[in-house]
C-alpha positions as CSV (number, residue, x, y, z in Angstrom):
1,M,-72.8,-156.2,86.4
2,K,-73.2,-154.5,83.1
3,L,-70.7,-154.6,80.0
4,W,-70.7,-152.1,77.1
5,N,-69.1,-154.1,74.3
6,G,-66.7,-155.9,77.0
7,R,-65.9,-152.9,78.7
8,R,-67.0,-151.9,82.2
9,Y,-67.8,-148.0,81.3
10,Y,-70.1,-146.7,78.6
11,S,-67.5,-145.2,76.1
12,L,-68.3,-143.0,73.3
13,D,-67.2,-145.6,70.7
14,C,-70.2,-147.6,71.9
15,Y,-72.4,-144.7,72.5
16,L,-71.8,-143.5,68.7
17,K,-72.4,-147.3,67.5
18,E,-75.7,-147.8,69.5
19,T,-77.0,-144.4,68.3
20,F,-75.5,-143.7,64.7
21,G,-74.6,-147.7,63.7
22,E,-71.2,-146.7,63.2
23,K,-68.1,-145.0,64.1
24,L,-67.8,-141.0,63.6
25,Y,-64.5,-139.4,63.6
26,K,-64.4,-135.9,65.4
27,L,-63.3,-133.0,63.4
28,S,-61.5,-130.2,65.4
29,L,-62.7,-126.6,64.0
30,S,-62.4,-122.9,65.2
31,G,-64.9,-120.3,64.9
32,G,-62.5,-117.9,65.4
33,M,-63.5,-116.3,68.4
34,T,-62.1,-115.8,71.8
35,C,-63.3,-115.6,75.0
36,P,-64.8,-113.5,77.8
37,N,-62.1,-114.6,80.3
38,R,-59.8,-113.1,78.0
39,D,-60.4,-110.4,75.9
40,G,-61.0,-108.2,79.3
41,K,-64.9,-108.8,79.7
42,L,-64.7,-110.8,82.9
43,S,-60.8,-111.2,82.7
44,T,-57.6,-111.0,80.6
45,E,-55.8,-113.6,82.2
46,G,-58.4,-116.7,81.2
47,C,-58.2,-120.0,83.5
48,I,-55.0,-120.6,84.7
49,F,-54.5,-123.6,82.9
50,C,-55.6,-123.1,79.4
51,S,-53.1,-122.5,76.7
52,E,-52.6,-119.8,74.0
53,G,-54.6,-122.2,71.8
54,G,-57.8,-121.8,74.3
55,S,-57.5,-125.6,74.8
56,G,-57.7,-125.9,71.0
57,D,-54.3,-126.8,70.0
58,F,-55.3,-129.3,68.0
59,A,-57.9,-127.3,65.9
60,A,-57.4,-127.1,61.8
61,P,-55.5,-123.8,61.2
62,C,-57.4,-120.9,60.6
63,M,-59.4,-120.8,57.2
64,D,-62.8,-121.1,56.5
65,I,-65.0,-123.4,57.7
66,S,-65.8,-125.6,55.0
67,S,-61.7,-125.6,54.2
68,Q,-61.3,-126.3,57.7
69,I,-63.3,-129.8,57.5
70,E,-61.4,-130.7,54.1
71,Y,-58.1,-130.2,56.2
72,A,-59.0,-132.1,59.1
73,K,-60.6,-134.9,57.1
74,N,-57.5,-135.0,55.4
75,L,-55.5,-135.5,58.2
76,V,-57.4,-138.7,59.3
77,K,-57.9,-140.4,56.0
78,D,-55.6,-143.2,56.3
79,K,-56.9,-144.1,59.7
80,F,-60.7,-143.7,59.3
81,Q,-62.5,-144.9,56.5
82,G,-65.8,-144.3,57.5
83,D,-67.6,-141.0,55.9
84,K,-69.7,-139.5,58.5
85,Y,-67.8,-137.0,61.3
86,I,-68.8,-135.1,64.3
87,A,-67.7,-131.1,63.7
88,Y,-66.2,-130.1,67.0
89,F,-65.9,-126.1,67.5
90,Q,-63.3,-126.7,70.0
91,S,-60.5,-123.5,69.9
92,Y,-61.9,-120.7,73.1
93,T,-65.4,-120.1,73.7
94,N,-67.7,-120.9,70.4
95,T,-70.8,-118.9,71.7
96,Y,-68.9,-115.9,71.8
97,A,-70.3,-114.1,69.2
98,D,-73.3,-112.5,67.7
99,T,-75.8,-115.1,67.2
100,E,-75.9,-113.6,63.5
101,Y,-72.4,-114.9,63.3
102,L,-72.9,-117.9,64.9
103,E,-75.6,-118.9,62.6
104,K,-73.5,-118.3,59.7
105,I,-71.1,-120.6,61.0
106,F,-73.2,-123.7,62.3
107,M,-76.0,-124.0,59.9
108,P,-73.9,-124.7,56.9
109,V,-72.1,-127.1,58.7
110,I,-75.1,-129.1,60.3
111,K,-76.8,-129.4,56.7
112,R,-73.4,-130.9,55.3
113,D,-74.0,-134.5,54.0
114,D,-70.9,-135.8,56.0
115,I,-71.4,-134.1,59.4
116,A,-73.8,-136.5,61.7
117,V,-72.9,-134.3,64.7
118,L,-72.8,-130.7,65.5
119,S,-70.6,-130.5,68.7
120,I,-70.0,-126.9,70.4
121,A,-67.3,-126.2,73.0
122,T,-68.7,-123.3,75.3
123,R,-69.4,-121.6,78.4
124,P,-72.6,-121.7,80.2
125,D,-72.8,-117.9,80.7
126,C,-72.0,-117.2,77.0
127,L,-75.4,-119.2,76.1
128,E,-78.2,-116.3,76.1
129,N,-81.6,-116.7,75.2
130,D,-81.3,-116.0,71.5
131,K,-78.2,-118.3,71.3
132,I,-80.5,-121.1,72.7
133,R,-83.2,-120.2,70.4
134,L,-80.6,-120.9,67.7
135,I,-79.3,-124.1,69.4
136,A,-82.9,-125.4,69.3
137,D,-83.2,-124.8,65.9
138,L,-79.9,-126.8,65.1
139,A,-81.1,-129.4,66.8
140,K,-84.3,-129.7,65.2
141,I,-81.8,-130.8,61.7
142,K,-79.3,-133.1,63.7
143,P,-78.1,-133.9,66.8
144,V,-76.1,-131.1,68.6
145,W,-73.5,-131.5,71.5
146,I,-72.6,-128.6,73.8
147,E,-69.5,-129.1,75.7
148,L,-69.0,-127.1,79.1
149,G,-66.0,-126.6,80.6
150,L,-67.1,-126.7,84.5
151,Q,-64.0,-128.5,85.7
152,T,-64.9,-128.3,89.4
153,I,-68.2,-128.0,91.3
154,H,-66.3,-126.0,94.2
155,Q,-66.1,-122.2,94.2
156,K,-63.1,-122.2,95.9
157,T,-61.1,-124.0,93.4
158,A,-63.2,-122.3,90.4
159,D,-61.9,-118.7,91.9
160,F,-58.5,-120.0,92.2
161,I,-58.5,-121.0,88.6
162,N,-60.2,-118.2,87.1
163,R,-63.0,-119.9,85.6
164,G,-65.2,-116.9,86.1
165,Y,-68.8,-118.1,86.4
166,E,-70.7,-119.7,89.7
167,L,-71.9,-123.3,89.8
168,E,-75.9,-122.2,89.3
169,C,-74.9,-120.4,86.3
170,Y,-73.9,-124.2,84.8
171,D,-77.1,-125.7,86.4
172,K,-79.2,-123.3,84.7
173,I,-78.1,-123.7,81.6
174,V,-78.0,-127.8,81.4
175,E,-81.4,-127.3,82.6
176,R,-82.5,-125.2,79.4
177,L,-80.1,-127.3,77.1
178,K,-82.1,-130.6,78.2
179,N,-85.2,-129.0,77.7
180,I,-84.8,-128.4,73.9
181,G,-83.1,-131.8,73.3
182,V,-79.6,-131.1,73.4
183,N,-77.0,-133.4,74.9
184,V,-75.0,-131.8,77.3
185,I,-70.9,-133.0,77.6
186,T,-69.3,-131.6,81.1
187,H,-65.5,-131.5,81.3
188,I,-64.2,-132.0,84.5
189,I,-60.4,-131.7,85.8
190,L,-58.6,-134.2,88.1
191,G,-55.7,-133.0,89.9
192,L,-56.4,-129.2,90.3
193,P,-54.5,-127.6,92.9
194,N,-55.7,-128.0,96.5
195,E,-58.1,-130.3,95.6
196,S,-58.7,-133.4,97.5
197,R,-59.2,-137.0,96.2
198,E,-62.9,-136.6,98.1
199,E,-63.6,-132.9,96.4
200,M,-62.9,-134.6,93.1
201,L,-65.3,-137.0,93.2
202,E,-67.8,-134.9,94.6
203,T,-67.6,-133.4,91.4
204,A,-67.7,-136.3,89.4
205,E,-71.1,-137.4,91.6
206,Y,-72.9,-134.1,90.9
207,V,-72.1,-133.7,87.2
208,G,-73.4,-137.5,86.3
209,K,-76.8,-136.7,88.0
210,V,-77.4,-133.7,85.3
211,T,-75.1,-134.2,82.2
212,D,-75.6,-136.5,79.3
213,G,-71.8,-137.1,79.0
214,I,-68.5,-136.0,81.0
215,K,-64.9,-135.6,79.3
216,I,-62.2,-136.6,82.1
217,Q,-59.1,-134.4,82.0
218,L,-56.1,-135.0,83.8
219,L,-54.4,-131.7,84.8
220,H,-51.7,-130.8,82.0
221,V,-48.9,-128.0,83.0
222,L,-48.2,-126.3,79.6
223,K,-45.8,-123.4,78.6
224,N,-47.1,-119.7,78.9
225,T,-49.4,-120.4,81.5
226,K,-50.1,-119.0,84.5
227,L,-50.5,-122.6,86.2
228,A,-47.0,-123.1,84.5
229,E,-45.6,-120.5,87.0
230,M,-46.9,-121.7,89.7
231,Y,-46.1,-125.6,89.1
232,Q,-42.1,-124.3,88.2
233,S,-42.2,-122.2,91.7
234,G,-42.9,-125.6,93.4
235,Y,-46.5,-124.2,94.3
236,F,-48.4,-127.9,93.6
237,R,-47.4,-130.6,91.7
238,T,-49.1,-132.8,89.4
239,L,-50.6,-136.3,90.2
240,D,-48.5,-139.2,89.6
241,E,-49.4,-142.0,86.9
242,D,-50.8,-144.7,90.0
243,E,-52.8,-141.7,91.6
244,Y,-54.6,-140.6,88.4
245,I,-55.2,-144.2,87.5
246,S,-56.6,-144.8,90.8
247,L,-59.1,-141.9,91.1
248,V,-60.1,-142.5,87.5
249,G,-61.2,-145.8,88.7
250,D,-63.2,-144.2,91.4
251,V,-64.4,-141.6,89.6
252,I,-66.0,-144.3,86.5
253,G,-67.3,-146.1,89.7
254,V,-69.4,-143.2,90.6
255,L,-71.2,-142.0,87.7
256,P,-74.5,-143.7,86.5
257,E,-74.5,-146.1,83.9
258,N,-76.1,-143.8,81.2
259,V,-73.7,-141.2,81.3
260,V,-71.3,-141.1,78.1
261,I,-67.6,-140.9,78.8
262,H,-66.3,-139.4,76.1
263,R,-62.8,-139.3,77.3
264,L,-60.7,-140.9,80.4
265,T,-57.4,-138.7,80.0
266,G,-56.6,-135.7,78.1
267,D,-54.0,-135.2,75.0
268,G,-51.8,-132.6,76.1
269,D,-49.6,-131.1,73.2
270,K,-46.2,-132.5,73.6
271,K,-44.4,-129.2,72.3
272,I,-45.9,-127.3,74.9
273,L,-46.1,-129.8,77.6
274,I,-44.4,-129.4,80.9
275,S,-46.1,-132.0,83.4
276,P,-47.0,-134.7,83.7
277,L,-45.0,-136.2,81.1
278,W,-46.4,-139.6,81.7
279,S,-49.1,-138.8,80.2
280,C,-47.9,-138.4,76.6
281,D,-48.6,-142.4,76.3
282,K,-52.0,-142.3,75.6
283,R,-52.6,-145.7,74.8
284,R,-50.4,-147.1,77.6
285,V,-52.6,-144.8,80.2
286,L,-56.0,-146.1,78.6
287,N,-54.6,-149.8,79.0
288,L,-53.8,-148.9,82.6
289,I,-57.0,-147.5,83.6
290,N,-58.6,-150.9,81.8
291,H,-56.6,-153.0,84.4
292,E,-57.1,-150.9,87.0
293,L,-61.2,-151.5,86.4
294,K,-60.7,-155.0,86.3
295,A,-58.3,-155.7,89.3
296,R,-60.7,-153.7,91.4
297,N,-63.9,-155.2,90.0
298,I,-64.8,-151.4,89.3
299,Y,-68.0,-151.2,87.1
300,Q,-69.4,-148.0,85.9
301,G,-72.5,-146.8,87.9
302,Q,-71.3,-149.8,90.7
303,K,-71.5,-146.9,93.3
304,N,-75.1,-146.2,92.6
305,R,-75.9,-149.8,92.5
306,L,-74.7,-150.6,95.8
307,M,-76.4,-147.6,97.6
């Protein structure tokens, strides 16, 4: 069975060292945009799990982009000794603006000597033709990653969480992005209300066939969200630690060997996290996942090899 630097899955660290010859640190930034699922274009409520910070609770404070980069670099200077970074536009939907504005904020960043990768979190329904052309121009300068918040392939769940677009939209945009040489990273959430284990694995298998990278997120219940109201009313429960560890093991097994796993769990802001509180100890969770893989003899791509 294949190992990646001693691991049973193709981690982001491994990919970065193979591709760039060194570790890169991610700088969380805000482009000052909102989301069509919040400003009334599609909805005013947003996805039911999304925090008031638009999933960018760890992004730098609102200031110009250059100042944000320096601020974020200063935060990690004691634990990262390298000089190359990933500029990660994280908060809300980072292509939800005029193309001229997007070029104004993205082009200076990708041309910086200290930035090796430009990573943009967005929605597939906010990547119109002119924005695809801009992304293609950016990708000619340095690698560009587009992160898409799919969460699930199941329409009933997508409607329930108020995602606001259909799977077909995701499929079309992934194809267009790959045609211009852009890496696509897909976010999925494990533990969404009313989804079975089988449905979660179906999402992982589907995404694994088309995406370059994947972020696996444990469902977090955060304060001041629609999801929090549902949780506190007893409508659903969050995954137990053992359930999640086992489920992640199954997900890793169905992902192809070439898909980079950017994340195995998530960082919920402890100040607003309601449940599950066991997820706060991220190091422990990652260690338990590694023990699970060894105990069950799971390797990434294992299912694909055995089929």
